[in-house]
C-alpha positions in Angstrom: 73.5 15.4 -60.4 76.0 13.1 -58.7 75.1 9.3 -58.5 75.2 9.4 -54.7 72.8 12.4 -54.7 70.4 10.6 -57.1 70.5 7.5 -54.8 69.7 9.5 -51.7 67.0 11.4 -53.5 65.5 8.1 -54.7 65.5 6.8 -51.2 63.8 9.8 -49.8 61.1 9.6 -52.5 60.6 5.9 -51.8 60.2 6.5 -48.1 57.7 9.3 -48.6 55.8 7.1 -51.1 55.7 4.2 -48.7 54.5 6.5 -45.8 51.7 7.9 -47.9 50.6 4.5 -49.1 50.6 2.6 -45.8 46.9 3.4 -45.6 46.1 2.4 -42.0 48.4 1.8 -39.0 47.1 0.9 -35.6 48.9 0.8 -32.3 47.4 -0.5 -29.0 49.4 0.8 -26.0 48.9 -1.2 -22.8 45.8 -3.1 -23.9 44.4 -5.4 -21.3 41.5 -7.8 -21.7 39.5 -9.7 -19.0 36.8 -12.1 -20.3 34.6 -15.0 -19.6 32.7 -16.3 -22.6 29.7 -18.7 -22.6 27.0 -19.1 -25.1 23.9 -17.2 -23.8 20.4 -17.0 -25.1 19.1 -13.4 -25.0 16.0 -11.5 -26.1 18.0 -9.6 -28.8 18.1 -6.0 -27.4 21.4 -4.7 -26.1 21.5 -1.5 -24.1 24.5 0.7 -25.0 25.7 3.5 -22.7 28.3 6.2 -23.4 28.7 8.1 -20.1 28.4 11.9 -20.3 32.1 12.7 -19.8 32.8 10.5 -22.8 33.6 12.4 -26.0 33.8 15.8 -24.2 37.3 16.9 -24.9 37.7 17.1 -28.7 40.7 19.0 -30.0 39.1 20.8 -32.8 35.6 22.0 -33.9 33.5 19.2 -35.3 35.5 16.4 -33.7 32.8 15.6 -31.0 30.0 15.1 -33.5 32.2 13.2 -36.0 33.7 10.9 -33.4 30.4 10.2 -31.5 28.5 9.5 -34.8 31.3 7.2 -35.9 31.3 5.2 -32.6 27.5 4.9 -32.6 27.4 3.8 -36.2 30.1 1.1 -35.7 28.4 -0.3 -32.6 25.0 -0.4 -34.3 26.4 -2.1 -37.3 28.4 -4.6 -35.3 25.4 -5.7 -33.2 23.0 -5.8 -36.2 25.4 -8.2 -38.0 24.9 -10.6 -35.1 21.1 -10.3 -35.2 21.0 -8.0 -32.2 19.5 -4.6 -31.8 21.3 -1.7 -30.1 19.3 0.5 -27.8 21.3 3.7 -27.2 20.6 5.0 -23.7 21.6 8.6 -23.3 20.7 8.9 -19.6 23.8 7.1 -18.3 25.8 8.9 -15.6 29.6 8.9 -15.2 29.5 8.0 -11.5 27.0 6.5 -9.1 25.3 9.3 -7.2 23.4 8.3 -4.0 19.7 9.0 -4.4 19.7 9.1 -8.2 17.7 6.4 -9.9 19.9 4.3 -12.2 18.8 3.1 -15.6 17.4 -0.4 -15.5 18.1 -2.3 -18.7 16.5 -5.7 -19.1 19.1 -7.4 -21.3 22.8 -7.3 -22.1 24.7 -4.1 -21.6 27.6 -2.3 -23.3 29.3 0.7 -21.7 31.9 2.6 -23.7 33.9 5.0 -21.5 36.3 7.3 -23.3 37.8 9.9 -20.9 40.2 11.4 -23.4 40.8 11.5 -27.2 42.2 13.7 -29.9 43.0 14.1 -33.6 46.0 15.5 -35.5 45.8 16.3 -39.2 49.0 16.6 -41.2 49.7 16.8 -45.0 50.6 13.2 -45.4 48.5 11.6 -42.8 45.8 11.9 -40.1 46.3 10.6 -36.6 43.7 10.0 -33.9 43.9 8.5 -30.4 41.7 7.6 -27.5 41.8 6.1 -24.0 39.0 3.5 -23.9 37.4 1.4 -21.2 34.9 -1.1 -22.6 32.5 -3.1 -20.4 30.2 -5.8 -21.9 27.9 -8.1 -20.0 25.2 -10.5 -21.1 23.4 -9.7 -17.9 21.8 -6.3 -17.2 24.4 -5.4 -14.6 25.2 -1.7 -14.5 25.7 -1.6 -10.7 29.2 -3.2 -11.0 30.2 -0.4 -13.4 28.7 2.4 -11.4 30.1 1.2 -8.1 33.5 0.6 -9.6 33.6 4.1 -11.0 32.3 5.7 -7.8 34.9 4.0 -5.7 38.0 3.9 -7.9 37.9 6.6 -10.5 38.6 10.3 -10.5 39.5 12.3 -13.6 42.6 13.8 -12.0 44.2 10.7 -10.7 43.1 7.4 -12.0 44.4 3.9 -12.9 42.0 2.6 -15.4 43.9 -0.6 -15.9 43.4 -1.5 -12.3 39.8 -0.4 -12.4 39.2 -2.6 -15.4 40.4 -5.7 -13.5 38.4 -4.7 -10.4 35.3 -4.1 -12.5 35.6 -7.6 -14.1 36.0 -9.2 -10.7 33.1 -7.3 -9.2 30.8 -8.2 -12.1 31.8 -11.9 -11.9 30.8 -12.0 -8.2 27.2 -11.1 -9.2 26.8 -13.5 -12.1 24.3 -16.4 -11.9 23.9 -19.1 -14.5 25.6 -18.9 -17.9 27.1 -15.5 -18.7 29.3 -13.7 -21.1 31.4 -10.9 -19.7 34.3 -8.9 -21.0 36.2 -5.8 -20.0 38.8 -4.2 -22.3 41.1 -1.3 -21.6 43.3 0.6 -24.0 45.6 3.2 -22.4 46.1 4.6 -25.8 44.4 3.2 -28.9 46.0 5.1 -31.8 45.3 5.1 -35.5 47.2 6.7 -38.3 45.7 6.9 -41.8 47.5 8.1 -44.9 46.4 11.1 -46.8 45.5 8.8 -49.8 43.4 6.4 -47.7 39.7 6.3 -48.2 39.2 5.1 -44.6 38.9 8.0 -42.1 40.9 8.0 -38.9 37.9 7.9 -36.6 36.3 5.1 -38.6 39.5 2.9 -38.2 39.6 3.6 -34.5 35.9 2.8 -34.0 36.4 -0.4 -36.0 38.9 -1.6 -33.4 36.3 -1.1 -30.7 33.7 -2.8 -32.8 35.9 -5.9 -33.2 36.0 -6.3 -29.5 32.2 -5.9 -29.2 31.8 -8.4 -32.1 33.8 -11.1 -30.3 31.6 -10.8 -27.2 28.4 -10.5 -29.3 29.1 -13.8 -31.0 28.3 -15.5 -27.7 24.8 -14.0 -27.6 22.1 -15.9 -29.4 18.7 -14.2 -29.9 15.7 -16.3 -29.0 14.2 -17.9 -32.1 17.3 -17.5 -34.2 
C-alpha cells in the first residue's frame, strides 16, 4: 500500500475514532433566558406541570415513555438536591379554556412545555432534539402562563421566543414582594451521544433542562432549613 494511501487511511480511522469517543455533544439553537432572581423562603413543595401536548409526537415506539420518564426523574432529582419536593400535577391544560377550573398550587411552580421532539439512532451515535419552553416562578402564578398561551400560541403558527418574553413580562407585573422568576426557551436543544457512551441521549438532554431548574431552585429556601 502506498504511503499516501496509508496516511489517508490513518486519517479516516482517526476521525472515526474521535467521532465515536466524543461521548456527548450539546448544541443550543436560539436559546433565550429571562430571569429575576431573589432569595425566597418557601414551604418546600414545588408543583410541576407538563402540559398535555407535551411529549405527544415521538418519532418511534417507546420514545414517549422513555423521554417522559427521563424528564420526570431529572426534575425530581434536581429539586430533591435542593431540599425541595416535586409534586407532579397531571391535570394541567395546554391552553386556558373559559369556564374550566385551573389548578391552584400553593407554592412555587414549574411548567415544562415541549411542543416537538425527536430521536435518531445511527451506528456510531444517537441524536435527540426538542423545542422547550420552561417557566419557573417562586409564586403560584399559573394564570400568566395560561393567558400567555391562550393569547399568543397556536401549534400551526407560533413564535415561542416572543411568547417567552411576553410571559416573563406578564408574570413580573403580578409579582408582590421578593420573587424568583425565570423563563427559558430553546428553539432546538440538541444532544448527540456516541455509541460507546454510557449516557443516554434523552438523559443528556433532560440534564440540560435540569441545570436551568437547578439555578432557579438555588434561590428557594425551604422553611426550617
